[in-house]
C-alpha positions in Angstrom: 17.8 -0.3 -11.4 15.5 2.6 -12.0 17.7 5.1 -13.9 15.1 7.7 -14.9 15.2 11.3 -13.7 12.8 11.3 -10.7 13.3 14.8 -9.4 9.9 15.7 -7.9 11.0 18.5 -5.6 8.9 21.1 -7.4 5.8 18.9 -7.1 6.4 18.3 -3.4 7.0 22.0 -2.8 3.5 22.8 -4.2 2.0 20.0 -2.1 3.7 21.3 1.1 2.3 24.7 0.4 -1.3 23.4 0.2 -0.8 21.3 3.3 0.6 24.2 5.3 -2.4 26.3 4.4 -5.0 23.6 5.4 -3.4 21.9 8.4 -3.4 23.5 11.9 0.1 24.4 13.2 -0.3 22.3 16.4 -0.1 19.2 14.1 3.7 19.9 14.0 4.3 18.5 10.6 8.0 17.6 10.1 8.1 16.1 6.7 6.0 15.4 3.6 7.3 12.8 1.2 6.2 10.3 -1.5 6.6 6.7 -0.3 5.5 4.1 -2.7 2.0 4.9 -4.1 1.2 7.2 -1.2 1.9 10.7 0.0 3.1 10.4 3.6 2.8 13.3 6.1 5.0 12.9 9.2 3.9 14.7 12.3 4.9 15.1 16.0 1.3 15.5 17.0 -0.9 13.0 15.0 -3.9 14.0 17.1 -3.7 17.6 16.0 -3.9 16.4 12.4 -6.7 13.9 13.0 -8.9 16.1 15.1 -10.9 17.3 12.0 -12.3 14.0 10.7 -12.7 15.4 7.1 -9.3 17.1 6.9 -7.4 14.2 5.3 -10.3 13.4 3.0 -10.4 16.9 1.8 -6.6 17.0 1.3 -6.7 13.8 -0.7 -9.4 15.2 -2.9 -7.5 18.5 -3.6 -4.1 16.8 -4.1 -5.5 13.7 -5.9 -3.2 11.5 -3.9 -3.6 8.7 -1.4 -2.5 10.2 2.0 -1.1 8.4 5.0 -0.4 10.0 8.4 2.7 8.7 10.3 4.3 9.7 13.5 7.7 11.3 13.2 10.4 8.7 13.9 11.8 10.9 16.6 8.7 10.6 18.8 8.4 6.8 18.6 9.1 5.1 21.9 11.4 2.1 22.0 9.7 -1.2 21.1 10.3 -2.8 24.5 8.6 0.3 26.2 5.7 0.1 23.8 5.1 -3.6 24.5 4.8 -2.8 28.2 2.4 0.0 27.5 0.2 -2.1 25.3 0.0 -4.9 27.9 -1.0 -2.3 30.5 -3.7 -0.7 28.3 -5.2 -3.8 26.7 -7.2 -6.1 29.0 -5.9 -9.6 29.6 -9.1 -11.0 28.2 -7.9 -9.9 24.7 -5.3 -12.7 24.9 -2.4 -11.0 23.1 -0.2 -13.6 21.5 2.4 -11.5 19.7 3.5 -7.9 19.3 5.7 -6.9 16.4 6.9 -3.7 14.8 7.3 -2.3 11.3 9.4 0.9 11.7 9.2 1.6 8.0 5.6 2.7 8.4 5.6 3.3 12.2 3.1 0.5 12.9 2.9 -1.9 15.8 1.1 -5.1 14.9 -0.9 -6.5 17.9 -2.0 -10.1 17.5 -4.8 -11.1 19.8 -7.4 -13.9 20.0 -10.0 -11.1 20.6 -8.9 -8.1 18.6 -12.1 -6.3 19.4 -10.8 -5.8 23.0 -7.6 -4.3 21.6 -9.6 -1.8 19.6 -11.8 -0.9 22.6 -15.2 0.7 22.7 -15.4 3.2 19.8 -11.7 2.7 19.3 -10.8 4.2 22.7 -7.9 1.7 23.4 -6.3 2.3 20.0 -6.4 6.0 20.6 -4.7 5.6 24.0 -2.0 3.4 22.5 -1.4 6.1 19.8 -1.3 8.9 22.4 1.1 7.2 24.7 3.3 5.2 22.4 3.0 7.3 19.2 3.2 4.1 17.1 0.2 3.4 14.9 -1.5 0.3 16.4 -2.7 -2.4 13.9 -4.8 -5.1 15.7 -5.1 -8.5 13.9 -6.7 -11.7 14.9 -4.3 -14.5 16.0 -4.3 -17.2 13.3 -5.5 -20.5 14.7 -2.5 -22.2 13.0 0.9 -20.4 13.4 2.6 -19.7 10.0 6.4 -19.6 10.1 6.3 -17.9 6.7 4.3 -14.9 7.9 6.5 -14.4 11.0 9.7 -14.6 9.0 8.3 -12.0 6.5 7.5 -9.7 9.4 10.9 -10.1 10.9 12.6 -9.3 7.6 10.4 -6.1 7.2 11.3 -5.1 10.7 15.0 -5.7 10.3 15.2 -4.1 6.9 13.0 -1.1 7.8 15.6 1.6 7.0 16.4 0.2 3.5 12.7 -0.3 2.9 11.8 3.3 3.7 14.6 4.4 1.3 13.2 2.1 -1.3 9.6 3.3 -0.9 10.8 6.9 -1.3 12.6 6.0 -4.5 9.4 4.3 -5.8 7.3 7.3 -4.8 9.5 9.7 -6.7 9.3 7.5 -9.7 5.5 7.2 -9.6 5.0 10.9 -9.2 7.7 12.2 -11.5 6.7 14.8 -14.1 5.2 13.0 -17.0 7.5 13.4 -20.0 5.0 12.2 -22.7 1.3 12.5 -23.0 -0.2 9.0 -23.1 -1.0 8.3 -26.7 -0.3 4.6 -27.3 -0.5 1.4 -25.4 0.8 -2.0 -26.4 1.3 -5.4 -24.8 3.9 -8.1 -25.6 3.8 -11.8 -24.7 6.9 -12.9 -22.9 5.4 -16.2 -21.8 2.0 -18.0 -21.3 0.7 -17.0 -24.7 -0.8 -20.2 -26.4 0.7 -22.2 -23.6 0.4 -22.9 -19.9 3.4 -21.9 -17.8 5.9 -19.0 -17.5 3.2 -16.3 -17.6 4.6 -12.9 -18.3 3.0 -9.9 -20.1 4.8 -6.6 -20.7 2.4 -3.6 -21.0 4.0 -0.3 -22.4 2.8 3.2 -22.9 4.9 6.1 -24.2 5.6 6.9 -20.5 5.5 3.6 -18.6 6.5 -0.1 -18.6 4.6 -2.6 -16.4 5.2 -6.3 -16.2 2.3 -8.5 -15.2 3.4 -11.8 -13.8 6.8 -13.4 -14.2 6.6 -17.2 -13.9 8.5 -20.4 -14.6 7.3 -23.5 -16.4 8.1 -26.2 -13.9 7.2 -29.0 -16.4 10.0 -27.8 -18.7 12.6 -26.8 -16.1 15.4 -28.6 -17.9 14.9 -26.6 -21.1 15.4 -22.9 -20.3 14.0 -21.9 -23.7 10.7 -23.3 -22.7 10.8 -22.8 -19.0 11.8 -19.1 -18.7 10.0 -16.0 -20.0 11.5 -14.5 -23.2 14.3 -12.4 -21.9 15.3 -12.1 -25.6 12.3 -10.1 -26.6 13.7 -6.9 -27.9 11.4 -4.6 -26.0 11.9 -6.4 -22.7 15.7 -6.6 -23.2 15.7 -2.8 -23.8 13.5 -2.0 -20.7 15.7 -4.1 -18.4 18.9 -2.6 -19.9 17.7 1.0 -19.5 16.3 0.3 -16.0 12.9 1.7 -17.0 10.6 -1.0 -15.7 8.2 0.9 -13.5 6.5 -2.0 -11.7 5.7 -5.7 -11.6 2.2 -6.8 -10.7 1.6 -10.4 -9.6 -1.9 -11.9 -10.1 -1.3 -14.9 -7.7 1.2 -17.1 -6.0 1.5 -20.2 -8.3 5.0 -20.5 -9.6 4.0 -20.3 -13.3 3.0 -16.7 -12.4 5.7 -15.6 -9.9 8.5 -18.3 -9.9 11.1 -16.2 -11.8 10.8 -13.0 -9.7 13.8 -13.7 -7.4 15.9 -14.4 -10.5 15.5 -10.7 -11.5 17.0 -9.7 -8.2 19.8 -12.3 -8.2 21.2 -10.8 -11.4 20.4 -7.1 -10.6 18.0 -6.9 -13.5 15.3 -5.1 -11.4 15.1 -3.0 -8.3 11.6 -1.6 -8.3 8.3 -2.4 -6.7 6.2 -5.6 -6.8 2.4 -5.1 -6.3 0.2 -7.9 -5.0 -2.2 -8.8 -2.2 -0.8 -9.7 1.3 -1.7 -13.4 1.1 -0.2 -13.6 -2.4 3.1 -12.2 -1.1 3.2 -14.8 1.8 2.2 -17.7 -0.4 4.6 -16.9 -3.2 7.5 -16.7 -0.7 6.5 -20.1 0.6 6.4 -21.6 -2.9 9.6 -20.0 -4.1 11.5 -21.4 -1.1 10.0 -24.8 -1.8 11.1 -24.5 -5.4 14.7 -24.0 -4.2 14.5 -27.0 -2.0 13.2 -29.2 -4.8 15.9 -28.2 -7.1 18.6 -28.9 -4.5 17.1 -32.3 -3.7 17.2 -33.1 -7.4 20.9 -32.2 -7.5 20.3 -29.1 -9.6 21.8 -25.6 -9.0 18.8 -23.5 -7.9 17.8 -20.6 -10.1 18.1 -18.2 -7.2 19.0 -18.1 -3.5 17.1 -17.4 -0.2 18.5 -13.9 -0.1 17.0 -13.2 -3.5 13.6 -14.1 -2.1 14.3 -11.7 0.8 14.8 -9.0 -1.8 11.4 -9.9 -3.3 9.9 -9.4 0.2 11.6 -6.0 0.7 10.4 -4.8 -2.7 6.7 -6.0 -2.4 4.0 -3.4 -1.8 0.7 -5.1 -0.8 -2.8 -3.9 -1.7 -6.2 -5.2 -0.7 -9.0 -5.8 -3.1 -10.5 -2.6 -4.4 -7.7 -0.3 -3.3 -6.8 2.1 -6.1 -3.1 3.2 -6.4 -1.0 5.1 -8.9 2.0 2.9 -10.0 3.4 5.2 -12.6 2.7 8.7 -13.9 0.0 7.4 -16.3 -1.2 4.1 -14.8 -3.5 3.4 -11.9 -3.8 -0.1 -10.5 -6.7 -1.9 -8.8 -6.7 -5.6 -7.7 -10.0 -7.5 -7.7 -10.9 -11.0 -6.4 -10.2 -13.7 -9.1 -11.7 -16.7 -7.1 -8.7 -18.9 -8.1 -6.6 -19.3 -4.9 -6.1 -17.2 -1.7 -5.4 -13.6 -2.6 -5.6 -14.2 -6.4 -6.4 -11.1 -8.4 -7.7 -9.7 -11.6 -5.4 -6.8 -12.4 -7.2 -3.7 -13.6 -5.2 -0.9 -15.1 -6.6 2.6 -15.8 -4.2 4.2 -18.3 -3.8 7.9 -19.0 -6.6 10.3 -18.2 -9.3 8.0 -19.3 -7.4 6.8 -22.4 -7.8 3.1 -22.0 -8.6 0.4 -19.4 -7.2 -3.1 -19.4 -8.0 -6.1 -17.1 -5.8 -9.1 -16.9 -7.6 -12.1 -15.3 -4.6 -14.2 -14.4 -6.2 -17.6 -13.4 -9.8 -17.2 -12.3 -12.9 -19.1 -11.3 -16.4 -17.8 -12.0 -18.6 -20.0 -9.7 -18.6 -20.0 -5.9 -16.4 -22.7 -4.3 -16.1 -23.8 -0.7 -13.1 -21.4 -0.3 -13.9 -18.3 -2.4 -16.5 -16.1 -4.0 -16.6 -16.0 -7.8 -14.3 -13.6 -9.7 -15.3 -10.0 -10.0 -16.9 -9.2 -13.4 -17.9 -5.5 -12.9 -15.4 -2.7 -13.5 -15.7 1.1 -13.7 -14.4 1.0 -17.3 -13.0 -1.7 -19.5 -11.8 -1.6 -23.1 -9.4 -4.6 -23.3 -9.7 -8.0 -21.4 -6.7 -10.4 -21.3 -8.2 -13.7 -20.1 -7.0 -17.2 -19.4 -8.0 -20.1 -21.6 -6.8 -23.2 -19.6 -10.1 -24.9 -20.1 -11.1 -22.9 -23.2 -11.6 -25.8 -25.6 -15.1 -26.5 -26.9 -15.3 -29.7 -24.9 -13.7 -28.4 -21.7 -16.7 -28.8 -19.5 -16.0 -29.7 -15.9 -18.5 -31.8 -14.0 -20.7 -29.9 -11.5 -19.3 -29.6 -8.0 -21.9 -31.8 -6.3 -21.3 -34.6 -8.9 -17.5 -34.2 -8.4 -17.9 -34.6 -4.7 -20.1 -37.8 -5.2 -17.4 -39.3 -7.5 -14.7 -38.4 -5.0 -16.5 -40.1 -2.1 -17.4 -43.1 -4.2 -13.7 -43.7 -5.1 -12.7 -43.1 -1.4 -15.3 -45.5 0.0 -14.5 -48.3 -2.5 -10.8 -48.0 -1.9 -11.1 -47.9 1.9 -13.5 -50.9 1.9 -10.8 -53.0 0.2 -8.1 -51.8 2.6 -6.3 -49.5 0.2 -4.9 -46.0 0.4 -6.2 -43.1 -1.6 -3.5 -40.7 -2.9 -4.7 -37.2 -3.9 -1.9 -35.2 -5.4 -2.8 -31.5 -5.0 -1.2 -28.1 -5.4 -0.3 -26.9 -1.9 -2.1 -23.7 -2.4 -5.7 -23.8 -3.5 -6.6 -27.4 -4.5 -5.3 -28.9 -1.3 -7.5 -26.6 0.9 -10.6 -27.0 -1.4 -10.2 -30.8 -1.1 -9.7 -30.5 2.7 -13.0 -28.6 3.1 -14.8 -31.2 1.0 -13.3 -34.1 3.0 -13.9 -32.3 6.3 -17.6 -31.8 5.6 -18.0 -35.5 4.8 -16.1 -36.4 7.9 -18.5 -34.4 10.1 -21.4 -36.3 8.5 -19.7 -39.6 9.4 -18.9 -40.5 5.8 -15.2 -40.7 6.5 -13.7 -42.5 9.5 -10.1 -43.0 8.4 -7.4 -40.3 9.0 -6.6 -37.7 6.4 -2.8 -37.2 6.1 -1.4 -33.9 4.7 2.1 -34.0 3.3 4.4 -31.3 1.8 3.7 -27.6 2.2 0.0 -28.1 2.7 -0.1 -27.5 6.4 1.9 -24.3 6.2 -0.2 -23.1 3.2 -3.3 -23.8 5.3 -1.9 -21.8 8.2 -1.6 -18.8 5.8 -5.2 -19.3 4.8 -6.3 -19.1 8.4 -4.4 -15.8 8.8 -6.5 -14.1 6.1 -10.1 -15.0 6.7 -11.3 -11.8 5.0 -10.2 -13.4 1.7 -12.2 -16.5 2.1 -15.8 -17.1 1.1 -18.7 -15.5 3.0 -20.0 -18.9 4.1 -16.6 -20.0 5.4 -16.1 -16.7 7.3 -19.6 -17.1 8.9 -18.7 -20.6 9.9 -15.5 -19.5 11.6 -16.6 -16.2 13.2 -20.4 -16.5 13.8 -20.7 -20.3 14.4 -17.4 -20.5 16.2 -16.2 -23.6 14.2 -13.0 -23.6 12.1 -13.1 -26.6 9.7 -9.3 -26.3 9.1 -8.8 -27.4 12.7 -10.7 -30.7 12.5 -8.5 -33.3 14.2 -9.1 -35.7 11.4 -6.3 -33.9 9.6 -2.8 -35.3 10.4 0.2 -33.4 9.1 3.2 -35.5 8.0 6.3 -33.9 9.5 9.2 -35.8 7.9 10.3 -38.6 5.6 10.3 -41.2 8.4 6.6 -40.5 9.1 5.9 -40.7 5.4 7.5 -44.1 5.1 5.7 -45.4 8.2 2.4 -44.3 6.6 3.3 -46.0 3.3 4.4 -49.2 5.1 1.3 -49.4 7.4 -1.4 -51.8 6.3 -4.1 -49.3 7.4 -6.4 -47.6 4.9 -5.9 -43.9 4.7 -6.5 -40.7 2.6 -3.3 -38.9 1.7 -3.3 -35.4 0.2 0.2 -34.5 -0.9 2.1 -32.0 -3.1 2.8 -31.6 -5.9 -0.5 -31.8 -7.9 1.2 -32.7 -11.2 3.6 -35.3 -9.7 6.5 -33.1 -10.4 8.7 -33.2 -7.3 7.3 -33.2 -3.8 6.1 -36.1 -1.6 3.3 -37.1 -4.0 5.9 -38.7 -6.3 7.3 -40.8 -3.4 3.8 -42.0 -2.5 3.0 -42.7 -6.1 6.2 -44.8 -6.7 5.4 -47.0 -3.7 1.7 -47.2 -3.8 1.2 -47.6 -7.6 2.0 -51.3 -7.8 -0.7 -52.3 -5.4 -4.2 -52.7 -7.1 -5.9 -52.0 -3.7 -4.8 -48.4 -3.8 -6.2 -45.5 -5.9 -5.0 -42.1 -7.0 -7.4 -39.3 -7.7 -6.1 -36.4 -9.9 -7.9 -33.2 -9.1 -5.5 -30.6 -10.6 -4.7 -29.6 -14.1 -1.9 -31.9 -15.5 0.4 -30.0 -17.8 1.9 -31.5 -20.9 5.2 -33.3 -20.1 4.5 -33.9 -16.4 4.4 -37.3 -14.8 0.8 -36.6 -13.9 -0.2 -36.2 -17.5 1.5 -39.5 -18.5 -0.4 -41.4 -15.8 -3.6 -39.6 -16.7 -3.2 -40.8 -20.3 -3.1 -44.4 -19.2 0.6 -45.4 -19.2 1.0 -48.4 -17.0 4.8 -48.7 -17.1 6.5 -45.5 -16.2 10.3 -45.0 -16.0 11.3 -42.9 -12.9 14.7 -41.8 -11.9 15.5 -43.1 -8.4 17.5 -41.4 -5.6 20.8 -42.9 -6.8 20.3 -41.7 -10.4 19.2 -45.1 -11.7 16.1 -45.4 -13.7 13.4 -47.8 -12.4 10.1 -48.8 -14.0 7.0 -48.2 -11.9 4.2 -50.7 -12.6 0.9 -48.8 -12.3 -1.6 -51.2 -11.0 -3.5 -48.8 -8.7 -6.7 -47.3 -9.9 -6.3 -43.9 -11.6 -9.2 -41.4 -11.5 -9.5 -37.9 -12.9 -12.1 -35.7 -11.2 -11.9 -32.2 -12.8 -14.8 -30.6 -10.9 -12.4 -29.2 -8.2 -10.3 -27.1 -10.5 -9.6 -23.5 -9.6 -9.8 -22.6 -13.3 -13.0 -21.5 -15.1 -14.1 -24.1 -17.5 -15.5 -23.4 -21.0 -19.0 -22.6 -19.7 -17.7 -20.3 -17.0 -15.4 -18.5 -19.5 -18.3 -17.8 -21.8 -20.6 -16.7 -19.0 -17.9 -14.4 -17.6 -17.8 -12.4 -20.8 -21.6 -12.4 -21.0 -21.8 -10.9 -17.6 -18.9 -8.4 -17.9 -19.9 -4.9 -17.1 -19.0 -2.9 -19.2 -18.5 -5.2 -22.2 -14.9 -4.7 -23.5 -14.1 -3.8 -27.1 -11.4 -6.4 -27.4 -10.5 -9.8 -25.8 -7.1 -11.5 -25.9 -7.0 -15.1 -24.9 -3.8 -16.5 -23.2 -2.7 -19.2 -20.7 -4.0 -22.2 -22.5 -2.8 -24.8 -25.0 -2.6 -23.3 -28.5 -5.8 -24.8 -29.9 -7.8 -23.8 -26.8 -6.8 -20.2 -27.0 -7.8 -20.1 -30.6 -11.0 -22.0 -30.0 -12.1 -19.7 -27.2 -11.1 -16.5 -29.1 -13.1 -17.6 -32.2 -16.1 -18.6 -30.1 -16.2 -15.3 -28.2 -16.0 -13.4 -31.5 -18.9 -15.3 -33.0 -21.1 -15.1 -29.9 -20.5 -11.5 -28.8 -19.2 -9.9 -32.0 -16.1 -8.7 -30.3 -12.6 -8.2 -31.6 -10.6 -11.2 -30.3 -7.1 -12.5 -30.7 -5.1 -15.5 -29.6 -1.5 -14.2 -29.9 1.8 -16.2 -29.7 4.7 -15.5 -27.4 6.7 -12.6 -28.7 3.7 -11.1 -30.5 3.1 -7.4 -29.7 -0.4 -6.0 -29.9 -1.2 -2.3 -30.0 -4.2 -1.6 -27.9 -4.5 2.1 -28.7 
C-alpha cells in the first residue's frame, strides 16, 4: 500500500483558481481532481469548455499537466438509454457490433466495422452523441477475430469502475504530491535478469521516488524459487515494499519473464499502486498469466496466484500509447516507445528530475523490420544511460538473414511433407507464432504450401488480440489490411485446434500437416504433447524458431539428446526416442542479434554516456559490454543480480 503523505489540496486549490479565471462560467465545472497521471476537469456542459479549441491546450501549458475533460457523472444518461441513442444517430451501414461503457472515465466504446461512419463527417456524429448522451464516445474498429480476453477486461473495468476511480485519484495524489527532496541522486538495482535470461526486474530509485521496471518469473526454473523469482530479499526492495513507497511498476512487454510475477504482489498485498504499459501489453499479459495458472494446475502444482489477483492487475493498470508523455512520480516522467519485439512491446524512457538524467530500458527489442513490426525506436529527446538486453550479445550470435531463414524453413517443410510427415513448430503464443503465421501465409498464397496449418494453444486468442490493435503492426501489414482489404490472419489455411480430442485426432491422422503450437521452449503447453508422440517417427520434423533457455526441454533437444526422460500424466517417467529431424532456424527471433545490438548503439541519438548490459547469459552480457566500450569508447557495465549502480 502507498503510505506516503499525499495531501495535495493546496496544489489543487491553486489549479482551480487558474481554471476558474480562464474557463467560461457556462462550462459549469463541478470538480477538478488528479486521476492517475492526468488532471481531470468534470463539467456539466462539456461544449462550453470545448468551444474554444485552444483553451485546453493553453491550460495544459500554464499548469504543465496533461488535462482530460469528462462529463459530470450526474449528467450521464443510463447505458441502456445511450445504446438506443447511438443506434438512432449512427447509420446502419456502420455495422455496430458492440457497445460497452467505462464509467470510471465516462467513455462509451462503440465497436463498428466502419468506424468512420460512427465519427461522421468532420466528427458531426460524435458531437451529437456527446450532446445527447453526455458520455464521451470512443469509436473503435471491430476486430476480425473476437478476443474473449479483451471483452473480459472491458467487463472488469466496467464492473469495478467505482473502485478504479478511487484508485486513480489515490495515484494522482501520489504523483502530484509536494516533492520532499530535490532530485540529487539516481541508482538502479538488479532484482532479476542481470547476467541471466528470465525473471527480469529492475528497481530505479531517486531520493524522491521508487520505480520498478518489469517483474517476471523464470519459467525454466519454476521448481527452484531462488532462481525463478526476483530477489525479494534485496535490502532496498524489501524496504520499499515494507514502507509502501513503490510509486509505480512499468512493464516493457507481455512475456512472462517480464510480467509473470505481477499478480503475486497483489495476492500478498505487497503493492497497491499503478502499473503502466501499452493497451496490447495489458491484454496479452493477462492472457499469458491466466495460461500460467492453468499450466501449473495441470502439472499438479499450487499456482503462484489466483484469477482474482490477475483481476487486480487489470484494475491497477494504466495504459499509454507510444510517444505519450506522463508524470508517474513527482520527479519522473515516463514515455513508452516501440521496441519491435512483440505486439505492444516498449522501450521505457524515464526523464528524471528537472533535466537531471534520462534513462532508457530496452526490455527485449528488435532493430530490423519484420513482417509484424517496425524496428525499435533509436531516437530520444535526451539520453544519458541505456540499459539494454544481451540475449544474443555474444561475439558469434549472428542470426541468419530473414530471407535465408524463410528459405530454410520452406525447404524443411517441403521435404517433410513430401515424405508424408508432420512439421512441428513450437512457438511462443505471442510474437513468434504470429511472425511464423505471416511467413507461412505468404507462401500459401504463392502456392508453396498446400497442407493445412494447425494452431494449438493460446495462439488463436493471441492472434485475435493482434487484430484488435492494427495501429501497433508494421506499416506494410496495416496497408495490406486497410488499403488492400486483405487480412492475412484470416486465411482459411489456418485451422485452430479447440481441444485435446482434436489434438489427438491430428496426431493419429496419417496426413502430412504443419503444426504451430505453444510453448516455444517445450515447457508445458500442447507442443510437449505433440513432441512426445511425433518424435519417434523419422518422417516427422521439428523446427525450433524461439530462444531455448538453459534447463528447458527445448534446449536439451537442441543440443542433440536423442533419449529424453519425460514425466507422463500418471507421474511415471518415460523415455522419448527422438528420431524425428530437429532443425534450429534462428532468423525469426524477436530479439536483436549481435549485429543489430551494435548497430542500435551506433544509431542511437543522442549517444548515451553509459550502457548497462542485462538479459543475457553471463558471458554474453560481459562480451557485449566490453565490445561496446572498445568500439564507442563508452562507459559500460555488465552487473550481476543484487548489484546496485549509482547513475548520478
